[in-house]
TORVEXTI-493631 format. One record per atom (N, C-alpha, C): z, y, x. Coordinates in steps of 0.05 Angstrom, whole numbers, plus 5000, padded with zeros to 4 digits. Each point is the difference from the previous one (the first is absolute). Layout:
<rs>
ZYX;...
</rs>
This chain:
<rs>
429344353250;498750205017;502250145016;499650015026;502050115018;500250304997;502650105000;500350294997;498950155024;499250254996;498950165022;502250065020;499349965025;501950065022;500150305004;502550115004;500250295004;498550095025;498850234999;498650115023;502050165016;500549915025;502050135017;499350285007;497550065003;499250275006;500550194977;499749894975;500650174977;502950064998;501749805007;502950045000;500850215021;498749995024;500750205020;499250284992;497650034987;499250264990;501950114979;500949814982;501950094980;502650105013;500949865021;502550085013;499750275014;497850045013;499550265013;499950224980;498749954977;499850214980;502750064988;501749794997;502750054989;501750165019;499749945026;501550155020;499150285002;497450054997;499050275001;501050174977;500249874976;500950144976;503050085004;501649835014;502850055003;500650205022;498549995021;500850175024;497750175009;497749974989;497750165010;498649885024;500949765010;498749885024;499849704996;497749895006;499649714997;501849845020;500950135022;501749855019;502949974991;500850174981;502849994991;500749744987;498049864989;500649744987;501249805020;499050015024;500849815020;502050125020;499850275004;501850145019;501250244986;502049954983;501050224983;501250235015;501049965025;501350225015;498450115022;497449964999;498350075023;500050305005;500350164979;500050295003;502550105013;502249854999;502650095010;500749915028;498249845011;500649905027;499450225021;501850045020;499550215020;497749925018;498650215010;497849955019;501249955028;499449775012;501149925026;497950075021;500750185019;498250075021;501049905027;498349995021;500849925027;501350245014;500649965027;501250215016;498050225004;500950254998;498350225008;500150035030;498250165011;499950055029;502650135010;501050184984;502550145008;502349805002;500249834980;502249804999;499749815024;497649925006;499549815023;500950145026;499350255003;500750155024;503150035003;501350044977;502950025001;501349735009;498949784990;501049745008;499649955029;497650075010;499549975029;501850175017;500650254990;501750185015;502949885001;500949884979;502749884999;500149775020;497949835000;499949775018;500150105030;498450215005;499950115028;502750115008;501450134981;502650115006;502049785006;500049794984;501849775005;499449875027;497449985006;499349885026;501050175023;499850274997;500950185021;503049995004;501549954978;502949985001;500849735013;498549794994;500849735009;499049945029;497850135008;498949935026;501950055024;501450235001;501950035022;502149795001;501049924977;502149794999;498849745010;497549944992;498749755009;499650015030;499150225011;499650025029;502649985015;502150124989;502649985013;501049715001;499649864978;500949724999;498449825019;497350065003;498449865019;500950055029;500650265005;500950075027;502749865007;501749994980;502649865004;499649715005;498149884985;499549715005;498949955028;498350185010;499049975028;502350035020;501850184995;502250045018;501849755000;500549884977;501649764998;498649775015;497349984996;498549805014;500250045031;499850255008;500350065029;502749915010;502150064985;502749925007;500249705003;498749854982;500049715001;498649905026;497850135006;498649925025;501750045025;501450235001;501750065023;502349815002;501149924977;502249815001;499149735011;497649924992;498949755011;499650035030;499050235009;499850055029;502749995013;502150104986;502650005011;501049715005;499449834981;500849715004;498549895024;497450055002;498449905022;501050115027;500750265000;501050135024;502649875009;501849954982;502649885007;499749725009;498149854988;499549735010;499050005028;498250195006;498950035027;502250065020;501750204993;502250085018;502049785004;500749854979;501849785002;499049785019;497349964999;498949795016;499550085029;499250255004;499250095027;502250165014;501950114985;502150175012;499050285007;497750074990;498950275006;498150084978;499350265000;498250114980;497149975010;498049994982;497349975009;499150235017;498449955021;498750215015;498150154982;499850265005;498250164985;497149945007;499549965026;497249985010;499549735013;497649914999;499049785016;499150125027;499449835019;499150105026;497350134998;498449944979;497450134997;500150274986;502550094993;500350264988;499850004969;499749764988;500049984971;502849944990;500350024974;502649954988;500949715002;502549975006;501149725003;502149944978;501550204991;502349934982;499149874975;497750094988;499249884975;499149715004;498849945023;499249725005;502449825005;502150125012;502549855005;501349914974;499750154979;501349944974;498349824982;497549965007;498249844982;501149724993;501349865019;500949734993;502050004976;501450224996;502050014979;499350194977;497850145003;499250204979;497049984996;499150024975;497250004994;498850275009;497449995003;498650245009;500250234980;500149934974;500150204979;502450185001;502349905009;502550165000;500050205022;498050005018;499950195022;498750264990;499150014975;498650234989;501450114975;500250264999;501050134976;498049974977;500949954976;498149964978;498950264988;500850235011;499050264990;497350065014;497849994985;497450055011;499850305008;499150055024;499950285011;497350055013;499350255001;497650085016;500749975029;498249885015;500549955029;500250265015;501750015020;500450245017;497650045018;499750245009;497750065019;500349835025;502549965009;500449845024;499049714996;500749894976;499249734994;496949984998;498750204988;497149994996;498550035026;501350105021;498650015026;499449725011;501649804992;499749735010;498949814979;500550064975;499149834978;498750184978;497650105005;498850204982;499249894973;499849744997;499149894974;502349974980;502450035010;502449964982;501050274991;498750114979;500750274990;502749994986;500649794985;502549974987;501449745009;502650025005;501449775012;502749974988;501049765002;502949954995;501350035027;501650215004;501050075027;501849785012;499549955025;501649815016;502850135005;502149844999;502650105007;500250065030;501850195007;500350075027;502649895012;500149975026;502349895015;501450235014;502749995001;501550195014;499949925030;497850075012;499549905028;501450165021;500250274995;501150175022;502450174991;501149964976;502350144992;499450304997;502150165003;499850294997;499250135027;497949895012;499250095027;497550164998;500150255009;497750175001;499450105028;502150075015;499750105027;502149865018;499850045025;502049905020;500749714996;498149825004;500549714996;502449905016;501949874988;502349895014;499349745014;501849905017;499449755014;499649774980;501550014977;499749784981;499050124973;498049874989;498750084975;502149994978;500550234985;502049994979;499149864975;497449944998;499049864976;500249705003;498449864984;500049705000;497649885015;498250185010;497549905011;500149875027;502350015014;500349885026;499450195023;500449915024;499650165024;497949885018;498650175014;498049905020;501450015027;500149775013;501449975025;497949965022;500150175020;498249975023;501149795019;498349815007;500949795019;498650025027;498350205003;498650045025;498050234996;498650075021;498050224998;497949944980;500050154978;498049964979;500349754984;502349875002;500549744986;502650024985;500149904976;502450014984;499649844974;502150004984;499949864975;502050124981;499749944974;501850104980;502449824996;502350134997;502549854995;501050084972;500449814982;500850074973;502850114998;500550154978;502750114995;501849774991;502249965015;501849794993;501550064974;500849784987;501450034974;502550175003;501549965022;502550145003;499750295008;497550095005;499650285005;500450174975;499549884977;500350154974;503050014993;501250235003;502950024997;500849974970;498450114982;500649994971;497549934985;499549744995;497549924986;499650134973;502250064986;499850124973;499350305002;500050115025;499450285003;497750045021;498249805001;497850015019;497449934985;498250204998;497449954987;498349825016;498749814987;498349815014;497050034992;499450014974;497350014990;499950184976;497850134995;499950174976;497250114995;500050184980;497550134991;499150215021;497849955012;498950195019;497149915007;498250195005;497249935004;498950085027;501850085019;499050075026;499649755017;497749995013;499449775017;499550085029;500649825018;499450055028;497049955005;498550195011;497149955004;499649745014;498549824988;499549745013;498150025023;500249825019;498150005023;497349914990;497950145009;497349934992;498649865024;500649745002;499049855022;498349774990;498150064984;498249804989;501349794982;502350074990;501449814982;499550074971;499349804985;499650044971;502750044987;500650254991;502650064989;499949994970;502249934988;500450024971;502350204995;500250114976;502250184994;502849895004;500249735002;502649885004;500949995030;498250085018;500649965029;501650225013;499550264994;501550215016;503049994996;501350155016;502950044997;500450244980;501349944978;500850214981;503050055005;500750255002;502850055006;501050254985;502750024998;501350214986;501950155019;500650254994;501750175017;501050234983;502250135008;501250214983;499250295006;497450045004;499150275004;497050014994;498850245002;497250034997;498750035027;498149815005;498850005027;498050235002;500450155022;498250235005;498249935025;497650115001;498850204982;498649884976;500049744998;498449884978;501250054972;502750044999;501350054975;500549754984;500249775014;500549744986;503049974994;500849964975;502849964994;500849715006;502449975011;500949735007;500949834977;500550124977;500849864976;498150104978;499249824982;498050074980;501350134976;498450094981;501050124975;498649884976;499149755002;498349884979;501549944974;502749985002;501649934976;501550244990;498850154983;501350244989;501150185022;498350065020;500750165023;502149885017;500249734999;502049875016;498949745012;501849855014;499349765013;502249794999;499349755001;501949785002;500449925029;502449955008;500649915027;501749755000;499149815016;501549755004;501950035025;502549934996;501950015022;500449735013;501249995023;500249755015;501649794986;501850084982;501549804986;498649904975;497550084996;498249914979;500350154973;501750214999;500050164976;497950215001;499150094976;497950204998;501150254987;499250235010;501050264990;497750194995;500150144978;497950204993;501250285004;498350185010;500850295003;497550165001;500250264995;497850185002;499150025029;497450065004;498950025027;501650205016;500850224988;501550215014;502749895011;501149814987;502549885009;499649835025;497849845000;499549825023;499150175024;498950244996;499150165022;502150225007;502349994988;502050205005;500949995030;500050225014;500850005028;503049995005;501549994978;502950005004;501049735011;502450015010;501249765013;500349764982;500750064974;500549784981;497549834996;497650125001;497549854997;499149895027;500150155021;498949925025;501349755011;502649974995;501449775011;499149744986;498850024976;499049764987;497649875013;498850155019;497549915013;500649885028;502450035010;500649915027;501949764999;499549815018;501649754998;502950035008;500750225015;502850055006;501450174979;498650074978;501150154978;500950285009;498650115020;500650285009;497550164995;500350264995;497850174993;498250085024;501250035024;498650065025;498250254997;501150234996;498350244999;498450055025;500849885023;498550045024;497349875000;499549814981;497549874997;498050154982;501050214987;498450144980;498950265010;
</rs>
């Protein structure tokens, strides 16, 4: 006759009773230290708010540094664009013996088109996104934010009393008869000191384009730079998009950064950088 098999439920009841006699709790048989374990709770609302406050404080401390590094990266990118334009400009001058005319005969910009064979369209624009100027919006109202087009040193440090020869790089208009004439480009040998002559740089002033039924794009007008604030409009000839300063490309293809106030300084040391004979010419100002 087979022996009776033990009843597992009876064994479990005996174990629980034994544990209860030893510790006063049936759970102590299987979890002897259950009374001594600490109670683990989640975050309280106050603790959560403290953590969020610390995160916000760290973000506030790091955000200015991040913005400064982004601005520096844009300035470096801008410098790279101007250096590529400098290469294209020097290739053009070497081939033609003169600097690009500022204007086409239709009154639109010419210098940027002249450099297209050696420079991509992207390098003609500063990578710093800016709100469009009121002047720009008069002609292109749908472009609220733009990558500003670089400006050409078309007229030098000339504000009043135009001389017989344009001190900038934009060329001269020569009359050949009554009401008839053409533009003559600035010859390469007119620039006395290429390393001290500004050619292209950060500036957002444009020459109002002719409105003669022509479909214009923002790439068409003449954008130009100059060392003063144009009155009465109040347009500065050099921009301040890079930490209150601007990059300028010189005729020898090097790029220089300075604060806007430096590029607009009326002193002789700055004014001579805008004229191809490397003279300040206060009589033009």
